[in-house]
C-alpha positions in Angstrom: -124.1 -93.4 -8.1 -125.0 -90.2 -6.4 -127.4 -87.5 -7.6 -128.6 -84.1 -6.4 -132.3 -83.5 -5.9 -133.1 -79.9 -5.9 -136.4 -78.2 -5.1 -136.1 -74.8 -6.8 -137.7 -71.4 -6.3 -136.3 -70.8 -2.8 -134.6 -67.4 -2.0 -131.4 -67.9 0.0 -129.7 -65.7 2.5 -126.5 -65.6 4.5 -122.7 -65.6 4.2 -120.3 -67.9 2.4 -116.6 -68.4 2.6 -115.0 -69.3 -0.8 -112.9 -72.4 -0.9 -109.1 -72.3 -1.8 -108.5 -71.9 -5.5 -108.5 -75.3 -7.3 -106.4 -74.1 -10.2 -103.7 -72.6 -8.0 -103.6 -75.7 -5.7 -103.0 -78.0 -8.7 -99.8 -75.9 -9.5 -98.6 -75.4 -5.9 -98.9 -79.1 -5.0 -96.8 -80.1 -8.0 -94.1 -77.5 -6.9 -93.5 -79.5 -3.7 -91.5 -82.0 -5.9 -88.8 -79.4 -6.4 -87.1 -79.6 -3.0 -86.4 -82.3 -0.4 -87.2 -79.8 2.4 -90.7 -79.5 4.0 -93.4 -77.2 2.6 -96.5 -76.2 4.4 -99.5 -75.3 2.3 -102.8 -73.8 3.8 -106.3 -73.3 2.3 -106.2 -76.4 0.1 -109.7 -77.2 -1.2 -111.2 -80.5 -0.1 -112.3 -81.5 -3.6 -111.9 -84.7 -5.8 -109.3 -83.4 -8.2 -107.1 -82.0 -5.4 -107.4 -85.1 -3.3 -106.5 -87.2 -6.3 -103.3 -85.2 -6.8 -102.4 -85.4 -3.1 -102.9 -89.2 -3.3 -100.7 -89.4 -6.4 -97.9 -87.5 -4.6 -98.1 -89.8 -1.7 -97.9 -92.8 -4.0 -94.7 -91.3 -5.5 -93.2 -91.3 -2.0 -93.9 -87.7 -0.9 -94.4 -87.6 2.9 -97.7 -85.9 3.6 -99.1 -84.8 7.0 -102.5 -83.2 7.3 -102.4 -80.5 10.0 -106.1 -79.6 9.9 -108.8 -78.6 7.4 -107.1 -77.5 4.2 -103.6 -77.4 5.9 -100.9 -80.0 5.0 -97.1 -80.5 5.0 -95.2 -82.1 2.2 -91.7 -83.4 2.2 -90.3 -84.8 -1.2 -87.0 -86.2 0.2 -87.6 -89.8 -0.9 -89.4 -89.6 -4.2 -89.7 -92.9 -6.0 -89.2 -91.8 -9.6 -89.4 -95.5 -10.8 -93.2 -95.3 -9.8 -93.7 -93.1 -12.9 -93.1 -96.1 -15.1 -95.7 -98.5 -13.4 -99.1 -99.5 -14.7 -100.6 -98.1 -11.4 -99.2 -94.6 -12.2 -100.4 -94.8 -15.8 -104.0 -95.4 -14.5 -103.8 -92.9 -11.7 -102.1 -90.1 -13.6 -104.3 -90.5 -16.5 -107.5 -89.7 -14.5 -106.4 -86.1 -13.7 -105.7 -83.2 -16.0 -103.6 -81.4 -13.5 -101.1 -84.4 -13.3 -99.3 -83.0 -16.3 -97.7 -80.4 -14.0 -95.7 -82.9 -12.2 -93.5 -83.4 -15.3 -91.7 -79.9 -15.0 -90.6 -80.4 -11.4 -89.5 -84.0 -12.0 -87.5 -83.1 -15.0 -85.8 -80.2 -13.3 -84.8 -82.2 -10.2 -84.5 -85.8 -11.3 -83.7 -85.4 -15.1 -86.9 -87.2 -16.3 -90.5 -86.9 -16.1 -93.4 -89.1 -17.5 -97.1 -88.8 -17.7 -100.0 -90.6 -19.4 -102.4 -88.6 -21.4 -104.3 -86.6 -18.8 -108.0 -86.7 -18.2 -110.3 -84.0 -17.1 -113.3 -82.2 -18.5 -114.7 -83.2 -21.8 -114.8 -79.6 -23.2 -112.9 -80.1 -26.5 -109.2 -80.5 -27.5 -106.7 -79.4 -24.8 -103.3 -79.6 -26.4 -100.1 -80.3 -24.4 -97.6 -79.0 -27.1 -96.7 -75.8 -25.2 -95.6 -77.9 -22.2 -93.4 -80.2 -24.2 -92.0 -77.5 -26.6 -90.9 -75.6 -23.5 -89.1 -78.7 -22.1 -87.4 -79.2 -25.5 -86.3 -75.7 -25.6 -84.7 -76.3 -22.1 -82.7 -79.2 -23.6 -84.8 -82.2 -22.8 -85.5 -85.1 -25.2 -89.1 -85.9 -25.9 -90.7 -89.2 -26.5 -94.3 -90.4 -27.0 -95.6 -93.9 -27.0 -98.8 -93.8 -29.2 -99.9 -97.3 -28.0 -100.6 -96.4 -24.5 -100.5 -92.6 -24.9 -97.5 -92.1 -22.6 -95.4 -89.0 -22.7 -91.8 -88.7 -21.5 -89.1 -86.1 -21.3 -85.4 -86.8 -20.2 -82.5 -84.5 -19.5 -79.9 -86.7 -17.7 -77.3 -83.9 -17.9 -79.6 -81.3 -16.7 -81.6 -78.4 -18.2 -80.2 -75.3 -19.7 -81.8 -71.8 -19.8 -83.3 -70.6 -23.1 -85.3 -67.8 -24.6 -88.8 -68.8 -25.7 -92.0 -67.4 -27.1 -94.9 -69.6 -26.1 -97.3 -70.4 -29.0 -100.3 -69.8 -26.5 -100.5 -68.2 -23.1 -101.3 -71.5 -21.4 -101.6 -71.3 -17.7 -100.5 -74.9 -17.1 -98.0 -74.8 -19.7 -96.4 -71.7 -18.2 -96.4 -73.2 -14.7 -94.8 -76.4 -16.0 -92.0 -74.5 -17.9 -91.3 -72.2 -14.9 -91.0 -75.1 -12.5 -88.6 -76.8 -14.9 -86.5 -73.5 -15.5 -86.0 -72.7 -11.8 -83.3 -75.4 -11.5 -81.9 -75.0 -15.1 -78.4 -73.7 -15.7 -78.4 -70.1 -16.8 -81.3 -67.8 -17.6 -84.6 -68.6 -19.2 -87.0 -65.9 -20.6 -90.6 -66.9 -21.3 -92.6 -64.4 -23.5 -96.4 -64.7 -24.0 -96.4 -66.2 -20.6 -99.8 -66.5 -18.7 -100.1 -64.1 -15.9 -103.1 -65.3 -14.0 -103.1 -64.6 -10.2 -102.6 -68.3 -9.7 -99.4 -68.3 -11.8 -98.3 -65.2 -9.9 -98.9 -67.1 -6.7 -96.8 -70.0 -7.9 -93.9 -67.7 -8.8 -94.1 -65.9 -5.4 -94.0 -69.3 -3.7 -91.0 -70.4 -5.8 -89.2 -67.2 -5.0 -89.8 -67.7 -1.3 -88.2 -71.1 -1.8 -85.0 -69.4 -3.3 -85.9 -69.2 -7.0 -85.1 -66.1 -8.9 -88.1 -65.1 -11.0 -88.7 -61.5 -12.2 -91.5 -60.0 -14.3 -94.2 -61.8 -12.1 -97.6 -60.5 -13.2 -96.5 -59.6 -16.7 -96.4 -61.8 -19.9 -92.5 -61.7 -19.9 -90.9 -63.9 -17.2 -87.2 -64.0 -16.5 -85.9 -67.0 -14.6 -82.3 -67.2 -13.4 -81.6 -70.8 -12.5 -80.5 -71.8 -9.1 -78.9 -75.0 -7.8 -81.5 -75.9 -5.2 -84.7 -74.8 -3.6 -85.8 -74.9 0.1 -89.0 -75.2 2.1 -91.7 -72.5 2.7 -95.1 -71.8 3.9 -97.8 -70.8 1.4 -101.5 -69.9 1.5 -103.7 -70.5 -1.5 -105.9 -67.7 -2.7 -109.8 -67.9 -2.5 -111.1 -69.4 -5.7 -112.2 -66.8 -8.1 -114.3 -69.2 -10.1 -116.2 -70.3 -7.1 -116.7 -66.6 -6.2 -118.2 -65.9 -9.6 -120.4 -68.9 -9.2 -121.8 -67.5 -5.9 -122.4 -64.2 -7.5 -124.3 -65.8 -10.3 -126.3 -68.0 -8.0 -127.3 -65.0 -5.8 -128.6 -63.1 -8.8 -130.4 -66.0 -10.5 -132.2 -67.0 -7.2 -132.9 -63.4 -6.3 -131.0 -64.0 -3.0 -129.1 -61.8 -0.5 -125.6 -63.3 0.0 -122.4 -62.0 1.3 -119.2 -63.6 0.0 -116.5 -63.3 2.6 -112.7 -62.6 2.1 -112.7 -62.7 -1.6 -109.2 -61.1 -2.3 -110.7 -58.2 -4.5 -107.3 -57.3 -5.9 -107.1 -60.7 -7.6 -110.6 -60.7 -9.1 -109.7 -58.7 -12.2 -112.7 -57.9 -14.5 -115.0 -60.6 -13.0 -117.0 -58.0 -11.0 -117.2 -55.7 -14.0 -118.7 -58.5 -16.2 -121.4 -59.3 -13.8 -122.2 -55.6 -13.4 -122.6 -55.5 -17.2 -125.4 -58.1 -16.8 -127.1 -55.6 -14.4 -126.2 -57.5 -11.3 -125.6 -55.2 -8.2 -122.7 -56.1 -6.1 -121.0 -54.1 -3.4 -117.4 -54.1 -2.1 -117.5 -54.2 1.7 -114.0 -54.3 3.0 -112.8 -57.6 1.3 -116.3 -58.9 1.0 -118.8 -59.0 -1.8 -122.4 -58.1 -0.8 -125.2 -59.2 -3.4 -128.7 -57.8 -2.4 -131.9 -59.5 -3.4 -132.7 -58.7 -7.1 -136.4 -58.4 -6.5 -136.9 -56.5 -9.7 -134.4 -58.6 -11.7 -131.5 -57.3 -13.5 -131.0 -55.5 -16.8 -128.3 -56.1 -19.3 -126.3 -53.1 -20.3 -125.8 -52.7 -24.1 -122.6 -51.5 -25.6 -122.1 -47.8 -26.0 -123.5 -47.7 -29.5 -126.6 -49.8 -28.4 -125.2 -53.0 -29.8 -125.9 -56.3 -28.1 -123.7 -57.0 -25.2 -121.0 -59.6 -26.0 -119.1 -61.5 -23.3 -116.1 -63.4 -24.4 -113.2 -65.2 -22.7 -109.7 -64.1 -23.0 -106.2 -64.8 -21.4 -105.8 -62.8 -18.1 -106.4 -60.0 -17.5 -109.4 -60.8 -19.7 -112.4 -62.8 -18.5 -111.8 -66.3 -17.5 -113.4 -69.0 -19.7 -114.3 -70.9 -16.5 -117.0 -68.5 -15.8 -118.7 -68.2 -19.3 -121.1 -71.1 -18.3 -122.2 -69.3 -15.2 -122.7 -66.0 -17.1 -124.7 -67.9 -19.7 -127.1 -69.3 -17.2 -127.5 -66.1 -15.3 -128.3 -64.4 -18.6 -131.4 -66.6 -19.1 -133.3 -64.5 -16.5 -131.8 -61.1 -17.3 -133.7 -58.2 -19.1 -132.2 -58.1 -22.5 -130.0 -60.2 -24.8 -126.4 -61.3 -24.5 -123.9 -63.0 -27.0 -121.7 -65.5 -25.3 -118.5 -66.1 -27.2 -116.5 -69.0 -25.9 -113.2 -68.9 -27.9 -111.0 -71.5 -26.1 -113.0 -74.7 -26.0 -115.2 -76.0 -28.8 -117.4 -78.2 -26.7 -118.1 -76.1 -23.6 -121.5 -74.6 -24.9 -123.1 -77.9 -25.7 -124.8 -78.1 -22.2 -127.2 -75.4 -23.3 -129.7 -78.0 -24.7 -130.4 -78.8 -21.1 -131.2 -75.2 -20.3 -133.4 -75.0 -23.5 -135.4 -78.1 -22.1 -135.9 -76.1 -18.9 -137.5 -73.1 -21.0 -134.5 -70.9 -21.6 -134.3 -69.0 -24.9 -130.9 -69.7 -26.2 -129.7 -69.8 -29.9 -126.6 -71.9 -30.3 -124.9 -70.2 -33.3 -122.0 -72.6 -33.6 -119.7 -74.5 -31.1 -118.2 -71.2 -29.9 -121.2 -68.8 -29.7 -124.6 -68.6 -28.2 -127.2 -65.8 -28.1 -129.2 -65.7 -24.8 -132.6 -63.9 -24.9 -133.4 -63.1 -21.2 -136.8 -63.8 -19.7 -136.6 -61.1 -17.0 -138.1 -63.5 -14.6 -141.4 -63.4 -16.5 -141.0 -67.1 -17.4 -139.4 -69.1 -14.7 -137.4 -72.1 -15.7 -139.0 -75.5 -15.1 -137.5 -78.4 -13.3 -136.0 -81.4 -15.2 -133.7 -84.3 -15.0 -130.2 -83.6 -16.4 -126.6 -84.8 -16.2 -123.5 -82.7 -15.5 -121.0 -82.9 -18.5 -118.1 -81.0 -16.8 -117.3 -79.0 -13.7 -118.5 -75.6 -14.8 -121.5 -76.7 -16.8 -122.4 -78.8 -13.7 -122.5 -75.8 -11.4 -124.4 -73.8 -13.9 -127.1 -76.4 -14.2 -127.2 -76.5 -10.4 -127.8 -72.8 -10.4 -130.5 -73.2 -12.9 -132.2 -75.9 -10.9 -132.1 -73.8 -7.7 -134.0 -71.0 -9.6 -136.4 -73.4 -11.5 -140.0 -74.3 -10.5 -140.3 -77.8 -9.3 -137.8 -80.6 -8.3 -134.9 -81.3 -10.6 -132.5 -84.2 -10.5 -128.8 -83.9 -11.5 -126.8 -87.0 -12.4 -123.0 -87.3 -12.7 -122.4 -85.0 -9.7 -118.8 -86.2 -9.4 -118.1 -83.6 -12.0 -119.3 -80.9 -9.6 -117.6 -82.5 -6.7 -114.3 -82.3 -8.7 -114.4 -78.5 -8.3 -116.7 -77.5 -5.5 -116.2 -78.4 -1.8 -119.3 -79.7 -0.1 -121.4 -77.5 -2.3 -124.8 -79.3 -1.1 -124.0 -78.7 2.6 -122.9 -75.0 2.0 -126.1 -74.4 -0.1 -128.3 -75.9 2.7 -126.6 -73.6 5.2 -128.1 -70.7 3.1 -131.6 -72.2 3.0 -131.4 -74.2 -0.2 -133.5 -77.4 -0.6 -130.9 -79.7 -2.0 -130.1 -83.4 -1.0 -127.5 -85.9 -2.1 -129.0 -89.3 -2.8 -127.7 -92.7 -3.8 -129.4 -94.4 -6.8 
């Protein structure tokens, strides 16, 4: 078992290049199943969750060639659909949340798709109803084996376009339905569709393969089914969640950091939210420059003087994946912040670890926490802790880097699931962090 040992209190300096977007890569990699032709994908992050999905595709018969760091070709001309009903697949597919998105492409192209109950972060209930209701609307028959938690959808005569209103703007649900609909007969409209940049990227990739999707970037997608799709070359966006993590880390450790090539036009309100916390960040071309915050950062209140509330919302609202980072950064701000996590009921439970480090946080209920900032007058103290999920894990790592003393973080596989070589990249900025085997 590996752990991180972090000696905190060191100011960092330098440049970082964000990795490719994890959440986009999960969708894009599943889309390779839609065509027998070769697809080239660049800027794939080298992280546990993505590598698991690539291995899963290989076990299904997809031909995979690594061209260089982050660049691969995929060819799905000899997919072994029978592998989906093996015990090996049930074990492998169940360990990865993103594996749910292979169902749409398989259903569209081969008339059937199966998946065990997916794993992933333990952050509360994550329903799959949107996915399967969408497939049923397209004409698929659904079945579920309660004994081994195995889902299946079948449409031996193919799918037929339909009009649907999603019960929630699920990103993975929208992606799955879109991938199923591109090969359906007729036209499909999807209202209340997710419109995150990563979903837009998927639609742009599918259109470059020959799909006919309009309304990209809005919450109303229209998909005119086609008979087949071809190959393409696609580049994954930089990871907005990692970019937000670097912004938070720079402010919390009072460090001077430049984040390179961030794709500003795809960051939405992320820079605005950090500025509300009093964090200075400058746009320099397509880079973000964060200066040393020697005098700290002061929270901006609402116009009427009320306490600042930061809440998650579907795009173009603030992404829930950055609320954990915002919460930890607020512990050293000047002023108070109410954090409202609407989507997941277990995502704020890591705050007890920050309280142990000396943070002033009041957990109101599973969804809300009030953070009373220290303004760097009381530095967090080092401790031993365990990472409960990807985003809480990086938040605890940021806290440890700012704390006085040496901290130990267990269960760092959770961090490695979403962040590529994070310890190496931190050391390049001057951080005192080592990975040790226990």
